[in-house]
C-alpha positions in Angstrom: 0.0 0.0 0.0 1.5 3.3 -1.0 2.4 5.8 1.8 0.8 8.8 0.1 -2.9 9.5 0.1 -4.7 10.7 -2.9 -7.2 13.4 -2.5 -9.3 16.1 -4.1 -10.3 18.8 -1.7 -12.6 21.8 -1.2 -12.6 22.5 -2.4 -11.9 19.2 -3.2 -12.3 15.6 -3.3 -10.2 13.3 -1.4 -9.4 9.7 -1.5 -7.5 7.9 1.2 -5.3 5.2 -0.3 -6.4 2.9 2.4 -10.0 3.4 1.4 -9.7 3.2 -2.4 -6.2 2.2 -3.3 -4.0 5.0 -4.7 -0.9 5.6 -6.7 2.7 5.9 -5.7 5.0 8.3 -3.8 6.2 8.0 -0.2 6.7 9.6 3.2 9.3 12.2 3.6 12.7 11.5 5.1 15.1 10.5 6.5 16.4 13.9 7.5 19.3 14.9 9.7 18.8 16.0 13.3 15.3 16.5 14.6 13.0 15.1 11.9 10.3 17.5 12.9 12.4 20.7 12.9 11.2 23.6 10.9 14.2 23.2 8.5 13.3 19.5 7.8 9.6 20.3 7.4 10.5 22.9 4.8 12.9 20.6 3.0 10.2 17.9 3.0 7.7 20.3 1.4 10.2 21.5 -1.2 11.2 18.0 -2.2 7.7 16.7 -2.5 6.6 19.7 -4.5 9.4 19.5 -6.9 8.8 15.8 -7.6 5.0 15.7 -7.6 3.3 19.1 -8.2 0.8 18.9 -11.1 2.1 22.2 -12.5 5.9 22.0 -12.4 6.2 24.7 -15.0 4.6 27.2 -12.5 7.1 26.5 -9.7 9.8 29.1 -9.1 13.1 28.2 -10.6 15.0 28.5 -7.4 14.0 28.8 -3.7 15.9 29.2 -0.5 14.1 27.4 2.3 15.9 29.7 4.8 13.8 32.7 3.5 10.6 31.3 5.0 9.6 31.0 8.7 7.8 27.6 8.3 6.6 25.0 5.8 3.2 26.6 5.1 4.9 29.9 4.2 7.2 28.0 1.8 4.3 26.2 0.3 2.5 29.5 -0.2 5.4 30.8 -2.2 5.9 27.7 -4.2 2.2 27.7 -5.3 1.8 31.5 -5.7 1.8 31.5 -9.5 -0.7 28.6 -9.7 -2.9 30.4 -7.3 -2.7 33.6 -9.3 -3.8 31.6 -12.4 -6.7 30.0 -10.5 -5.3 26.5 -10.7 -4.5 26.0 -7.0 -6.7 28.3 -4.9 -5.2 27.2 -1.6 -5.9 23.5 -2.4 -2.3 22.7 -1.3 -1.9 23.1 2.4 -0.3 21.7 5.6 -2.3 19.7 8.2 -1.9 16.6 10.4 -2.8 13.0 9.7 -5.1 12.9 12.7 -7.1 16.0 11.9 -7.3 14.9 8.2 -8.4 11.3 8.8 -10.7 11.9 11.8 -13.1 13.8 9.6 -12.7 11.9 6.3 -13.1 8.5 8.0 -15.4 9.3 10.9 -16.9 12.7 10.2 -15.6 14.1 13.4 -14.4 17.7 14.1 -14.1 20.1 17.0 -16.6 23.0 16.8 -20.0 24.3 17.5 -21.6 22.3 14.7 -23.2 24.9 12.4 -22.5 26.2 8.9 -22.9 29.8 7.9 -23.2 32.1 5.0 -22.7 35.9 4.8 -25.2 38.2 2.9 -23.9 41.8 3.0 -23.3 42.4 6.7 -25.6 39.7 7.9 -24.7 36.2 9.1 -27.1 33.2 8.6 -27.1 29.6 9.6 -27.4 27.3 6.6 -27.2 24.0 8.5 -27.0 22.9 12.2 -25.7 19.4 12.7 -27.6 16.8 14.8 -26.5 16.4 18.4 -24.2 19.4 18.3 -23.9 22.5 20.6 -25.6 24.5 17.8 -28.7 22.4 17.5 -28.9 22.0 21.3 -29.0 25.8 21.5 -31.8 26.0 19.0 -29.9 27.2 16.0 -31.2 25.9 12.7 -31.3 26.7 9.0 -32.4 30.3 8.5 -31.4 31.5 12.0 -29.6 34.9 11.8 -26.8 35.6 14.2 -27.1 39.2 15.2 -24.4 39.6 17.8 -21.4 37.6 19.0 -19.7 37.6 22.5 -16.1 36.5 22.3 -15.5 37.2 26.0 -15.8 41.0 26.2 -19.5 41.5 25.7 -21.8 41.2 22.7 -20.7 42.9 19.5 -23.1 43.4 16.6 -22.5 41.0 13.7 -22.1 43.8 11.2 -19.2 45.3 13.3 -17.6 41.8 13.7 -17.7 41.2 10.0 -16.2 44.6 9.3 -13.2 43.8 11.4 -13.0 40.0 11.0 -14.5 39.1 7.6 -13.5 35.5 7.8 -14.7 35.2 11.4 -11.4 33.6 12.3 -11.3 35.4 15.7 -15.0 35.7 16.2 -15.6 32.0 16.6 -12.2 31.1 17.9 -9.8 28.1 17.3 -11.0 24.5 16.8 -10.2 23.7 20.4 -12.5 21.8 22.9 -13.8 24.2 25.5 -13.8 27.4 23.5 -17.0 29.3 24.3 -18.9 32.0 22.4 -22.2 33.8 23.2 -24.6 34.2 20.4 -27.7 36.3 19.9 -29.8 35.1 17.1 -33.2 35.5 15.5 -35.2 32.5 14.4 -37.0 32.5 11.0 -40.2 33.0 13.0 -38.9 36.2 14.4 -38.2 34.8 17.9 -35.1 36.4 19.5 -32.8 34.0 21.5 -29.5 34.1 23.3 -27.2 31.1 24.1 -23.6 30.3 25.1 -22.1 27.5 23.0 -19.0 25.4 23.9 -16.9 23.7 21.3 -16.6 20.0 21.5 -16.2 17.0 19.2 -19.1 16.8 16.7 -19.9 13.9 14.5 -21.2 14.7 11.1 -24.1 12.8 9.6 -23.2 13.0 5.9 -26.9 12.4 5.0 -29.0 14.5 7.4 -31.2 12.5 9.8 -34.2 14.6 8.9 -34.8 15.5 5.3 -31.7 13.7 4.0 -33.7 11.7 1.6 -37.3 11.9 0.3 -39.6 10.9 -2.6 -41.3 13.8 -4.2 -44.1 14.2 -6.7 -43.3 15.2 -10.3 -45.0 18.6 -10.9 -48.1 18.1 -13.0 -47.8 14.3 -12.8 -47.9 13.1 -9.1 -47.9 9.5 -10.3 -44.3 9.9 -11.3 -41.9 10.0 -8.4 -38.6 11.9 -7.9 -36.0 10.8 -5.5 -34.2 13.4 -3.4 -30.9 13.0 -1.7 -29.0 15.6 0.4 -25.3 14.7 0.8 -23.4 17.1 3.1 -20.0 15.6 2.4 -18.3 12.6 0.8 -16.9 10.7 3.8 -16.8 7.0 4.5 -19.9 7.0 6.8 -22.0 8.1 3.8 -21.8 4.7 2.2 -24.5 2.9 4.1 -27.1 5.6 4.1 -26.6 6.1 0.4 -27.0 2.4 -0.2 -30.1 2.2 2.0 -31.7 5.2 0.1 -31.0 3.8 -3.3 -32.3 0.4 -2.5 -35.6 2.0 -1.7 -35.5 4.2 -4.9 -34.7 1.1 -7.0 -37.6 -0.8 -5.4 -39.9 2.0 -6.4 -38.6 2.1 -10.0 -37.7 5.8 -9.7 -35.8 7.2 -12.8 -35.6 10.9 -11.9 -33.3 12.2 -9.2 -32.4 15.4 -7.3 -28.9 15.1 -5.8 -28.3 18.1 -3.4 -24.7 19.1 -2.9 -25.3 22.8 -2.5 -22.7 23.2 0.3 -20.7 20.0 -0.3 -17.0 20.8 -0.6 -15.8 17.3 -1.3 -14.6 14.2 0.4 -13.4 10.6 -0.4 -13.0 9.5 -4.0 -14.3 6.1 -2.9 -17.7 7.7 -2.0 -17.8 9.6 -5.2 -17.2 6.4 -7.1 -20.0 4.8 -5.1 -22.4 7.6 -6.1 -21.5 6.9 -9.7 -22.1 3.2 -9.3 -25.5 3.8 -7.6 -26.5 5.6 -10.8 -25.0 3.0 -13.1 -27.5 0.1 -13.2 -27.3 -0.1 -17.0 -23.6 0.4 -17.2 -21.2 -2.4 -18.1 -17.7 -3.1 -16.7 -16.2 -1.5 -19.7 -18.0 1.9 -19.2 -15.5 4.5 -17.8 -16.6 6.5 -14.9 -13.5 8.7 -14.4 -9.8 9.0 -14.9 -6.9 10.3 -12.7 -4.1 12.0 -14.7 -0.8 13.0 -13.1 2.0 15.1 -14.6 3.9 13.5 -17.4 6.8 12.3 -15.2 4.3 10.5 -13.0 2.1 9.1 -15.7 2.7 5.6 -14.5 0.3 6.5 -11.6 -2.6 7.3 -13.9 -5.7 5.3 -13.3 -9.1 4.7 -15.0 -12.1 3.9 -12.9 -15.0 2.0 -14.5 -18.5 1.5 -13.3 -19.2 -1.3 -10.8 -23.0 -1.8 -10.6 -24.2 -2.4 -7.1 -27.3 -4.3 -5.8 -28.9 -0.9 -5.1 -28.0 0.7 -8.5 -30.7 2.7 -10.4 -31.0 3.6 -14.1 -31.5 7.4 -14.1 -33.1 9.2 -17.0 -32.5 12.6 -15.5 -30.4 13.8 -12.6 -30.6 17.4 -11.3 -27.7 18.4 -9.0 -28.4 21.3 -6.7 -25.2 23.4 -6.5 -23.7 26.7 -5.3 -20.2 28.1 -5.3 -19.5 25.8 -2.3 -20.0 22.7 -4.4 -16.6 21.4 -5.2 -14.3 18.5 -6.0 -16.1 15.3 -5.4 -19.4 17.1 -6.0 -18.1 18.3 -9.4 -16.5 15.0 -10.2 -19.8 13.2 -9.9 -21.6 15.7 -12.2 -18.9 15.7 -14.8 -18.5 11.9 -14.7 -22.2 11.2 -14.9 -22.7 13.7 -17.8 -21.8 11.2 -20.6 -24.2 8.6 -19.3 -27.4 10.4 -18.3 -29.2 13.7 -18.9 -27.9 16.0 -16.1 -28.3 19.6 -15.0 -26.9 21.8 -12.2 -29.5 23.9 -10.5 -28.9 26.9 -8.2 -25.5 28.6 -8.8 -22.4 27.7 -10.6 -19.9 25.3 -8.9 -16.6 26.2 -7.3 -14.3 25.0 -10.1 -11.9 22.3 -8.7 -11.0 19.7 -11.4 -7.7 18.9 -9.8 -6.8 16.7 -6.8 -4.3 16.3 -4.1 -2.0 13.7 -2.8 -1.2 13.6 0.9 2.5 13.2 2.0 3.4 12.4 5.6 6.7 13.4 7.1 8.2 10.3 8.8 8.2 10.5 12.6 6.1 13.6 12.7 2.5 14.7 12.9 2.9 16.6 9.6 0.9 16.0 6.4 1.3 17.9 3.2 -1.8 18.1 0.9 -0.5 18.9 -2.6 -2.2 19.3 -5.9 -0.8 16.4 -8.0 -3.5 15.2 -10.5 -6.5 16.2 -12.6 -9.8 14.3 -13.0 -11.5 13.7 -16.3 -14.7 11.8 -17.4 -15.1 9.1 -20.1 -14.9 11.8 -22.8 -11.6 13.2 -21.4 -13.4 16.3 -20.3 -12.1 18.2 -17.2 -10.3 21.5 -16.5 -13.5 23.2 -15.3 -11.6 25.8 -13.3 -14.4 28.3 -13.8 -17.1 26.0 -12.6 -19.3 23.5 -14.5 -22.0 25.8 -15.9 -20.2 26.4 -19.1 -19.6 22.7 -19.7 -23.2 21.5 -19.4 -26.3 21.7 -21.7 -28.5 22.6 -18.7 -27.5 25.0 -15.9 -30.5 26.4 -14.2 -30.4 29.5 -12.0 -32.2 29.4 -8.7 -32.0 30.8 -5.2 -31.1 29.1 -1.9 -34.1 29.6 0.2 -33.2 29.6 3.9 -36.8 29.8 5.0 -37.4 26.3 3.8 -35.6 23.0 4.3 -33.6 21.5 1.4 -35.8 19.0 -0.3 -39.0 20.9 0.4 -40.7 20.9 -3.0 -41.4 24.7 -2.5 -37.8 25.6 -1.7 -36.4 27.6 -4.5 -33.6 25.4 -5.8 -35.6 22.2 -5.2 -38.6 23.7 -7.0 -36.4 24.7 -10.0 -34.9 21.1 -10.1 -38.4 19.7 -10.2 -39.3 22.1 -13.0 -36.3 20.9 -15.1 -37.0 17.2 -14.4 -40.6 17.7 -15.5 -40.0 19.9 -18.6 -36.4 19.4 -19.7 -36.0 23.2 -19.6 -34.7 25.7 -17.1 -37.1 28.3 -15.8 -34.1 30.6 -15.6 -30.8 29.9 -17.3 -27.6 30.3 -15.3 -25.1 32.6 -16.9 -21.7 31.1 -17.4 -18.5 33.2 -18.0 -17.2 33.6 -21.5 -13.5 33.2 -22.4 -11.4 35.4 -20.1 -14.3 36.5 -18.0 -14.8 36.2 -14.3 -17.6 34.0 -13.0 -20.5 36.1 -11.7 -20.5 36.6 -7.9 -23.2 34.9 -5.9 -25.5 36.9 -3.6 -23.8 35.5 -0.5 -20.3 34.4 0.5 -19.0 31.7 2.8 -16.4 32.7 5.4 -13.0 30.9 4.9 -10.6 31.2 7.8 -7.0 32.1 7.2 -6.0 28.6 8.4 -9.0 26.3 7.9 -9.2 22.9 9.5 -9.6 19.9 7.2 -13.3 19.8 8.2 -13.7 23.5 7.1 -12.1 22.6 3.8 -14.5 19.8 3.1 -17.5 21.7 4.7 -17.2 25.4 3.6 -18.7 27.8 6.2 -18.3 25.3 9.1 -17.6 26.4 12.7 
């Protein structure tokens, strides 16, 4: 089993080698002296980047590791050109094996257990996880946080955002015991106040309530539409996905809504399973996706073909609900299913992350480097959607993200638009895609991204 771990992240999609079997590479070392010294960490990053980085032509010709205080600063400098070109938007980063694996394998992170979005100078909850400090305090989708107490009294959210736009200080580090006071308004107008304490939260990748549903097709209630809300592509998603698709198959459903509106990625093995669950009519020769490394590492390239499962369905149409937070594994699934079924994205354009990472561990240290090393393509060799998927699809339907209703509610804006497309084959409103050389249109809200996000915050944008 190779020592490095293949991944696509936020912004991406990731795949642990132990979970899906990856390519080559190795752990860093041996080094002289303390293997965990700053000097050895920097040399480890430089060596791995020179050997494996997907865009070697964009690396600086020469670098002195002594010019940088730590490994992350060096990595920032090495990837600066790729970042400026939009090919590595902080997809390469430093972390630890424990923090990385605890989320991807078990769905665990330290936090309050809510996800947020910012609209102007207002802060809203998009999701509150089950059995978390957030849900226990009464926070839920559509709640608006109006003031935050970081220990010196409540400060209005608008003032907090003006001074701390990423909320890095406002909500504190990912450390157990960190407390924050929140004042918030429920969608009903009720005003509440609570003190939350950070602890280990376990993510349910498919929400306990509203994670799956069977909806009526508009105008033809005898035809059913299957709905799935997948928060993240982690290993614990496998069984609930299998259970849901077994029921969909038993009912003979052929139209699907797959909701990944805030899904920043996860395990490649789970993305592959999602493909398989939509591949009842596929053969063992049908290509799902391909992984392509730089020319010098082409021996690590792989092709993944469909593997039909007992729960697999044969979709006619699949509507994917997306936003700018939908990335990596979410985008891989859309792009890879496109040659085999009629698909659309509904909501807003996706993030644009067609490249993946390998994870390199420094021997004897709790140091992991996540480095962009490969690109993902579908059976038609289509990829490189750095501007998002809208411009690559025949159907990209614009719709709002209605916080007043639950995802999967047939009246919620994006869900209703998805149902409209499934029933008519046309968008009620077409999503505008950028032309050549143009910037993608900004969405009506943004997700806070801390300066040093945890692995969980990378896979779940807007998480605290």
